[in-house]
C-alpha positions as CSV (number, residue, x, y, z in Angstrom):
1,M,111.8,130.1,94.2
2,A,110.1,131.6,91.2
3,T,113.1,130.2,89.1
4,W,112.6,126.5,90.4
5,A,108.9,126.8,89.9
6,A,110.0,127.3,86.0
7,Y,112.2,124.7,85.8
8,I,109.6,122.3,87.6
9,R,107.1,123.8,84.5
10,L,109.7,123.4,81.8
11,A,110.7,120.0,82.8
12,L,106.7,118.7,83.0
13,A,106.6,120.3,79.3
14,S,109.2,118.5,78.3
15,L,108.4,115.1,79.4
16,R,104.9,115.7,77.8
17,R,106.4,116.3,74.3
18,H,106.9,112.4,74.2
19,P,104.1,110.9,76.2
20,L,104.8,107.8,74.9
21,R,108.3,107.3,75.6
22,S,107.8,109.1,79.1
23,L,105.1,106.4,79.7
24,V,107.2,103.3,78.7
25,T,110.2,104.5,80.7
26,C,108.0,105.2,83.8
27,L,106.7,101.5,83.1
28,A,110.0,100.3,83.4
29,V,110.9,101.7,87.1
30,A,107.5,100.8,88.4
31,L,108.0,97.3,87.2
32,A,111.2,97.1,89.3
33,V,109.5,99.1,92.0
34,S,106.4,96.2,92.0
35,L,108.6,93.4,92.0
36,F,110.8,94.9,95.0
37,L,107.3,95.8,96.8
38,G,106.2,92.0,96.0
39,A,109.3,90.7,97.9
40,L,109.1,92.8,100.7
41,G,105.4,92.3,100.6
42,L,105.6,88.4,100.4
43,H,108.2,88.0,103.1
44,D,106.6,90.6,105.7
45,G,102.5,89.2,105.3
46,F,103.8,85.6,105.5
47,A,105.7,86.0,108.6
48,L,103.2,87.6,110.2
49,A,100.1,85.1,109.1
50,L,102.8,82.6,110.1
51,A,103.0,84.4,113.4
52,R,99.3,84.3,114.3
53,S,99.1,81.6,113.2
54,V,102.0,79.5,115.4
55,D,101.1,81.6,118.4
56,R,97.0,80.1,118.0
57,M,98.4,76.8,118.6
58,G,98.7,77.6,122.0
59,Y,101.7,75.5,123.0
60,H,105.4,75.6,122.9
61,V,106.5,72.3,121.7
62,L,104.6,69.9,119.9
63,V,105.0,66.0,120.3
64,S,104.4,63.6,117.9
65,A,105.5,59.9,116.7
66,K,108.9,60.2,114.6
67,G,108.9,60.8,111.2
68,C,109.3,64.6,109.8
69,P,108.6,66.7,112.3
70,Y,107.7,69.8,110.1
71,E,105.5,67.8,107.9
72,T,104.1,66.3,111.4
73,A,103.7,70.2,112.6
74,T,102.4,71.3,109.0
75,L,99.9,68.6,108.9
76,V,98.8,69.8,113.0
77,L,98.0,73.4,111.1
78,R,96.3,72.4,108.1
79,G,93.6,69.8,110.3
80,G,95.3,67.0,107.9
81,N,95.6,63.4,108.8
82,I,98.7,62.1,110.5
83,P,99.2,58.5,109.6
84,M,101.3,58.2,112.8
85,Y,100.8,58.0,116.6
86,I,102.3,57.5,119.8
87,D,101.4,55.7,122.7
88,D,99.0,57.7,125.1
89,S,100.7,55.8,128.3
90,L,104.1,57.7,127.0
91,V,102.2,61.0,128.7
92,D,102.9,60.0,132.1
93,T,106.4,60.1,131.1
94,L,106.3,63.4,129.8
95,Q,103.9,64.8,132.4
96,A,107.2,63.5,134.8
97,D,109.5,65.7,133.2
98,P,110.8,68.8,135.5
99,A,110.1,71.6,132.6
100,W,106.5,70.5,132.2
101,D,104.1,73.3,132.7
102,G,101.0,71.5,131.2
103,G,99.7,69.8,128.3
104,T,97.0,68.7,125.7
105,R,96.1,65.1,123.7
106,F,95.1,65.4,120.6
107,L,93.5,62.3,118.1
108,M,92.8,64.1,115.0
109,Q,90.9,61.9,112.1
110,G,89.2,63.3,108.9
111,V,86.2,62.1,107.9
112,E,83.3,62.5,105.1
113,I,80.1,63.6,106.9
114,G,77.3,61.5,105.6
115,A,77.3,60.8,101.5
116,G,79.2,62.4,99.6
117,G,79.0,65.4,102.2
118,P,82.0,67.9,103.4
119,F,85.3,66.4,104.4
120,T,85.7,67.2,108.0
121,V,88.5,67.0,110.7
122,F,87.4,65.5,113.7
123,M,89.9,66.1,117.1
124,G,89.7,64.5,120.1
125,I,90.6,66.9,122.7
126,D,90.9,66.2,126.9
127,D,89.7,68.8,129.5
128,Q,93.4,70.7,129.3
129,F,92.5,71.9,125.6
130,Q,90.9,75.2,126.5
131,R,94.0,75.9,129.2
132,M,96.1,75.7,126.3
133,K,93.7,78.2,124.1
134,P,92.0,80.2,126.5
135,W,90.6,82.6,123.7
136,M,88.7,79.3,122.6
137,S,85.2,80.3,124.4
138,L,81.8,78.4,123.5
139,Q,79.3,80.7,122.1
140,Q,76.7,78.2,122.9
141,G,76.2,75.4,124.8
142,G,78.8,73.6,127.6
143,W,81.7,71.4,127.7
144,F,81.5,67.6,127.3
145,S,79.6,65.7,130.6
146,G,82.5,63.1,130.3
147,P,85.5,61.4,128.6
148,D,83.6,58.8,126.5
149,A,80.3,60.8,126.1
150,A,79.0,60.8,122.3
151,E,79.1,64.3,122.1
152,A,80.6,67.0,120.1
153,I,81.8,71.0,120.1
154,L,81.7,72.3,116.3
155,G,84.4,74.9,115.6
156,Y,82.4,78.6,114.2
157,N,82.8,78.0,110.4
158,V,81.5,74.3,110.5
159,A,78.6,75.2,112.7
160,E,78.2,77.9,110.0
161,T,78.5,75.3,106.7
162,L,76.4,72.9,108.4
163,R,73.8,75.2,109.6
164,H,74.3,73.2,113.3
165,S,73.3,74.5,116.6
166,T,73.4,73.0,120.2
167,G,70.8,70.0,120.7
168,D,71.4,68.7,116.9
169,T,72.8,65.3,115.8
170,I,75.6,64.8,113.3
171,E,75.2,61.1,111.9
172,L,78.5,59.3,110.9
173,E,77.0,56.4,108.8
174,R,81.0,54.9,108.6
175,Y,81.2,54.6,112.1
176,G,77.6,53.9,113.0
177,R,77.9,57.1,115.3
178,T,75.6,59.6,116.3
179,L,76.7,62.8,117.8
180,R,75.0,65.2,119.9
181,V,76.0,69.0,119.4
182,I,76.4,70.2,123.2
183,G,78.2,73.6,122.1
184,V,79.6,75.8,119.5
185,F,83.2,78.0,120.2
186,T,83.7,81.3,118.9
187,R,85.2,82.4,115.9
188,S,89.0,82.1,116.6
189,G,90.5,82.7,113.1
190,A,92.6,79.6,112.9
191,Q,92.3,76.5,112.0
192,D,90.2,75.6,114.9
193,D,87.6,77.0,113.9
194,G,87.2,74.3,110.7
195,M,87.1,71.3,113.4
196,I,84.8,68.9,115.0
197,F,85.8,68.0,118.6
198,L,85.1,65.3,120.8
199,P,86.6,63.6,123.6
200,V,89.8,62.2,123.1
201,A,88.9,59.1,124.9
202,Y,85.2,58.5,122.7
203,A,87.6,59.7,119.6
204,Q,90.1,56.7,120.1
205,K,87.4,54.2,120.4
206,M,85.2,55.7,117.5
207,F,88.2,55.5,115.5
208,E,89.5,52.7,116.2
209,R,92.9,54.1,117.7
210,Q,92.2,53.2,121.2
211,G,95.4,54.4,123.4
212,K,96.6,55.9,120.6
213,L,97.1,60.1,120.3
214,T,98.1,62.2,117.4
215,G,100.2,64.4,119.6
216,V,100.8,66.3,122.6
217,G,100.6,70.1,122.9
218,V,103.2,70.7,125.5
219,R,103.5,74.0,127.4
220,L,106.7,74.7,129.7
221,T,107.6,76.4,132.8
222,D,110.1,78.2,131.4
223,L,111.7,78.5,127.7
224,K,114.9,78.7,129.0
225,H,114.1,74.5,129.6
226,L,113.2,73.8,126.1
227,G,116.7,72.7,125.3
228,G,116.9,70.0,127.9
229,F,113.4,68.9,127.5
230,L,114.2,68.8,124.2
231,D,116.8,66.4,124.3
232,R,115.0,64.3,126.7
233,V,112.4,63.5,124.4
234,F,114.4,62.9,121.8
235,E,116.1,60.4,123.5
236,M,112.7,58.5,123.9
237,P,112.0,55.8,121.0
238,S,109.3,56.6,119.5
239,M,108.8,60.0,120.3
240,Q,110.0,63.4,118.5
241,A,109.3,66.6,119.3
242,I,109.5,70.4,117.3
243,T,109.0,73.9,118.6
244,V,106.4,76.3,117.1
245,A,109.7,78.7,116.5
246,Q,111.9,75.8,114.7
247,F,108.4,74.9,112.7
248,R,108.4,79.4,111.9
249,G,111.8,79.4,110.7
250,T,111.7,76.3,108.4
251,M,108.9,77.8,106.6
252,M,110.7,81.0,106.7
253,E,113.6,79.4,105.2
254,L,111.6,77.5,102.4
255,L,109.6,80.9,101.9
256,G,113.4,82.7,101.5
257,S,114.1,80.9,97.5
258,A,110.9,82.3,96.4
259,R,111.9,86.0,98.0
260,A,115.2,85.7,96.1
261,L,113.7,84.9,93.1
262,L,111.9,87.8,93.3
263,L,114.4,89.8,94.3
264,A,116.9,88.8,91.6
265,A,113.6,89.7,89.0
266,S,113.6,93.3,90.8
267,V,117.3,93.7,90.2
268,V,117.4,92.9,86.6
269,A,114.3,95.4,86.7
270,V,116.2,98.1,88.1
271,I,119.4,97.6,85.5
272,I,116.4,97.7,83.0
273,A,114.6,100.8,84.3
274,A,117.8,102.5,85.1
275,L,118.9,102.1,81.1
276,G,115.6,103.1,79.8
277,V,115.9,106.5,82.3
278,F,119.3,107.3,80.8
279,N,118.3,106.3,77.1
280,A,115.3,108.6,77.8
281,V,117.2,111.8,79.2
282,L,120.3,111.3,76.5
283,V,117.7,111.3,73.7
284,S,115.4,114.3,75.4
285,M,119.1,116.0,76.0
286,T,120.1,115.6,72.0
287,E,116.5,116.9,70.9
288,R,116.9,119.9,73.1
289,R,120.8,121.0,72.6
290,Q,119.6,124.0,71.3
291,Q,117.1,125.2,73.9
292,L,119.5,124.1,76.5
293,G,122.1,126.7,74.5
294,I,119.5,129.8,74.4
295,F,118.9,129.2,78.2
296,K,123.3,129.6,78.6
297,V,123.2,132.3,76.2
298,L,120.4,134.1,78.8
299,G,122.4,133.3,82.0
300,A,121.7,130.2,82.9
301,S,124.8,128.4,85.1
302,P,125.5,124.5,84.6
303,G,123.8,124.0,88.1
304,Q,120.5,125.0,87.2
305,L,120.8,123.4,83.9
306,F,121.5,120.4,85.8
307,G,119.1,121.0,88.0
308,L,116.5,121.2,85.3
309,V,117.5,117.7,84.0
310,A,117.5,116.2,87.5
311,I,113.8,117.2,88.2
312,E,113.0,115.9,84.8
313,T,114.7,112.7,86.1
314,A,112.8,113.1,89.1
315,A,109.6,113.4,88.2
316,I,110.3,109.8,85.8
317,G,111.2,107.8,89.2
318,A,108.3,109.5,90.9
319,A,105.7,108.9,88.4
320,G,107.4,105.5,87.9
321,G,107.1,104.5,91.6
322,L,103.9,105.6,92.2
323,I,102.5,103.6,89.6
324,G,105.0,100.3,90.7
325,A,103.2,100.9,94.4
326,G,99.8,101.0,93.2
327,L,100.6,98.0,91.1
328,A,102.2,96.3,93.9
329,V,99.0,97.0,96.7
330,T,96.4,95.9,94.2
331,G,98.2,92.9,92.4
332,G,99.5,91.6,96.5
333,A,95.6,91.6,97.0
334,L,94.4,89.7,94.1
335,A,97.6,87.5,93.8
336,N,96.8,86.1,97.6
337,P,94.5,83.3,96.4
338,L,97.3,82.1,94.1
339,V,99.9,82.3,96.3
340,R,98.2,80.5,98.7
341,Q,97.6,77.5,96.3
342,L,101.3,77.5,95.1
343,L,103.1,77.6,98.2
344,P,103.1,74.0,100.2
345,W,101.7,75.5,103.1
346,A,100.1,78.7,104.0
347,P,98.0,80.7,106.7
348,L,94.5,80.6,106.8
349,P,92.6,83.9,105.5
350,A,91.6,84.7,108.9
351,E,95.4,84.7,110.2
352,G,96.4,87.6,107.2
353,T,97.4,88.2,103.8
354,I,100.2,86.3,102.4
355,I,101.4,89.8,100.3
356,S,101.3,92.1,102.9
357,V,103.0,95.8,101.6
358,S,103.5,98.1,104.3
359,S,103.7,101.7,104.3
360,G,107.7,102.0,104.7
361,D,108.0,99.5,102.3
362,V,106.2,101.8,99.7
363,M,108.3,104.8,101.1
364,L,111.5,102.9,100.7
365,A,110.5,102.2,97.3
366,L,109.5,105.5,96.2
367,G,112.8,106.7,97.6
368,G,114.9,104.3,95.9
369,A,113.1,104.9,92.2
370,V,113.5,108.5,92.7
371,A,117.4,107.8,93.5
372,I,117.9,105.4,90.6
373,A,116.4,107.8,88.1
374,L,118.8,110.4,89.4
375,V,121.6,108.7,89.0
376,A,120.7,107.1,85.5
377,G,120.2,110.3,84.6
378,C,123.5,112.0,85.8
379,A,125.8,111.6,82.9
380,P,123.4,112.9,79.8
381,A,122.7,116.2,82.9
382,A,126.1,116.6,83.5
383,R,127.0,116.5,79.6
384,A,124.1,118.8,78.9
385,S,125.1,121.1,80.9
386,L,128.5,121.5,80.3
387,T,128.5,121.7,76.4
388,P,129.6,125.2,75.8
389,A,126.7,127.5,74.4
390,L,128.1,127.9,70.8
391,V,128.2,124.3,70.2
392,S,124.6,123.7,71.8
393,L,123.3,126.6,69.4
394,R,124.9,125.0,66.2
395,G,123.7,121.6,67.2
396,G,127.0,120.0,67.4
397,R,128.6,117.6,69.7
398,G,130.1,118.5,73.0
């Protein structure tokens, strides 16, 4: 044990002899580790946030007008305006389907509140909305008094932004309407927090979309009936259906291309880091060959000398891994807002971070960094440990 402690001190002293070279080598390893963790963190963080966002939709299938189904689902998640509508009467056909367990109709429209005021998404909903989303409870006020009432329930963030509460009014000059606030939802952490909710019949009248809906969120009696239900919907001439699982899978496929680029960059960085470690260890062994020769004369075995060099390379890998992990965790937190802007769609901040580096990924990266450093240092270490003592003392080549 004392011998190995001495070897560790010698190895660390050797690294301190050339701090700049050691630092550059560690940074090369750190770059590879940070890119690798960034790729894993982007995938894992986005997947978790996407799962929360999709689960917050509260239903299994989104039925909307024919068009691009993934664009429709994205607009619904973002609260955007969908320029296609389905007839309200078609909901009766859906309700007659044997797989139907419940559903909620909705009509979405973006509106500017006041002259130059904030752009807010209004959503007309029916009484089944809270059944689909039971977590959307009211922190104050109550439900609509009727399907045609000029009343509004505010999402949590809208109430905070507008500083409105129960009893206040919202003037919509463009439509010549005045809405009375009758309730405020609790914070849900989803896109619903940024919306204003109206009775769907009143919303159809105000936005001049009588008999029209943006979509219907459908809950099935059992997910094993999903395939048959989708087939029956696609047979209807004007409607299409997309499952939340399909949307989640498609978004993850789109993200996969970005992840693949990061992984490819990390592979290149790993190769560069391995070459850097190899070069650093080779130069170090060349500079210290007489010292190693003295160790051999004093009785050090090739295995002990190999272990001494392995400790140096492992220290480089561990130090680079720790620096890289720190860069990935810190950089990931700082890069989240930028990544949200670059991606075509991203979950809301309340639903999770886009780049989330787990402790398991960090341990995997640290182990990989040490392993890469050890592999890269094997050849110089073997050469130094197997060179005859007299050759090393003369400073010659083995």
